[in-house]
C-alpha positions, 0 to 999 in steps of 0.5 A: 500500500502506498501514496499514489499521488501528490507531495508524498507520492510513492511513499510505502505505508505501514499496514495493520496485521490481522483480520480486524482492518481491511485496507482499501485496495490501491485500485479503489483508492485511485478510482476514488481520488480520480472521482473527487480530484477537483474537490480535494484542493484546500478541503477539510477531509475526515477519514472516520474509520481510518485504519492505516490512515491511507485514505486521509494521507492520500487526501493530504498528499493531494492538497487537502488543507486539513485532514482529520483521521479517527480510529478507536483502535490503539493499534491503528493509531500507532500505525497511523502515527508511523505513516504520518511521520513517514509521509511528512504530512504532520502539519495537515493532520489531526489524529483522534483515538476515539469512537466515531460517535465521540468524534462526531458529537464532541470534536468536529466543530467546523464544516467538513468538505469530504467525509470518507466512511469505511467501517467494518462491513458487518456493522450499521456504523455507516448509517449511524455515522451519516445520521450523526453527521446530519444531526451535528450539522458538520456538512452542508449541501456542497459536502460529499460523504463517501461510504465504502461497503460490501452491501450497497443495497442494504446501505442505500435502503437505509440512506433513503430514510435520511436527507441524502441523495446518492450522486454516484456509485462505483463497484470494485469487486466486493467493495462499492463506493457510494457518494452522497450529498445532503438534501437542501432544507 
C-alpha cells in the first residue's frame, strides 16, 4: 500500500496485521481520488474509520488543507502515527483515538468538505455515522460523504430514510463506493 499521488507520492505505508482492518485496495483508492480530484484542493477531509490512515494521507498528499483521521483502535493509531511521520504530512493532520460517535458529537466543530466512511462491513456504523453527521450539522449541501461497503443495497435502503441523495456509485469487486450529498432544507 502506498501514496499514489501528490507531495508524498510513492511513499510505502505501514499496514495493520490481522483480520480486524481491511485496507482499501490501491485500485479503489485511485478510482476514488480520480472521482473527487477537483474537490480535494484546500478541503477539510475526515477519514472516520481510518485504519492505516491511507485514505486521509492520500487526501493530504493531494492538497487537502486539513485532514482529520479517527480510529478507536490503539493499534491503528500507532500505525497511523508511523505513516504520518513517514509521509511528512504532520502539519495537515489531526489524529483522534476515539469512537466515531465521540468524534462526531464532541470534536468536529467546523464544516467538513469530504467525509470518507469505511467501517467494518458487518456493522450499521455507516448509517449511524451519516445520521450523526446530519444531526451535528458538520456538512452542508456542497459536502460529499463517501461510504465504502460490501452491501450497497442494504446501505442505500437505509440512506433513503435520511436527507441524502446518492450522486454516484462505483463497484470494485466486493467493495462499492457510494457518494452522497445532503438534501437542501
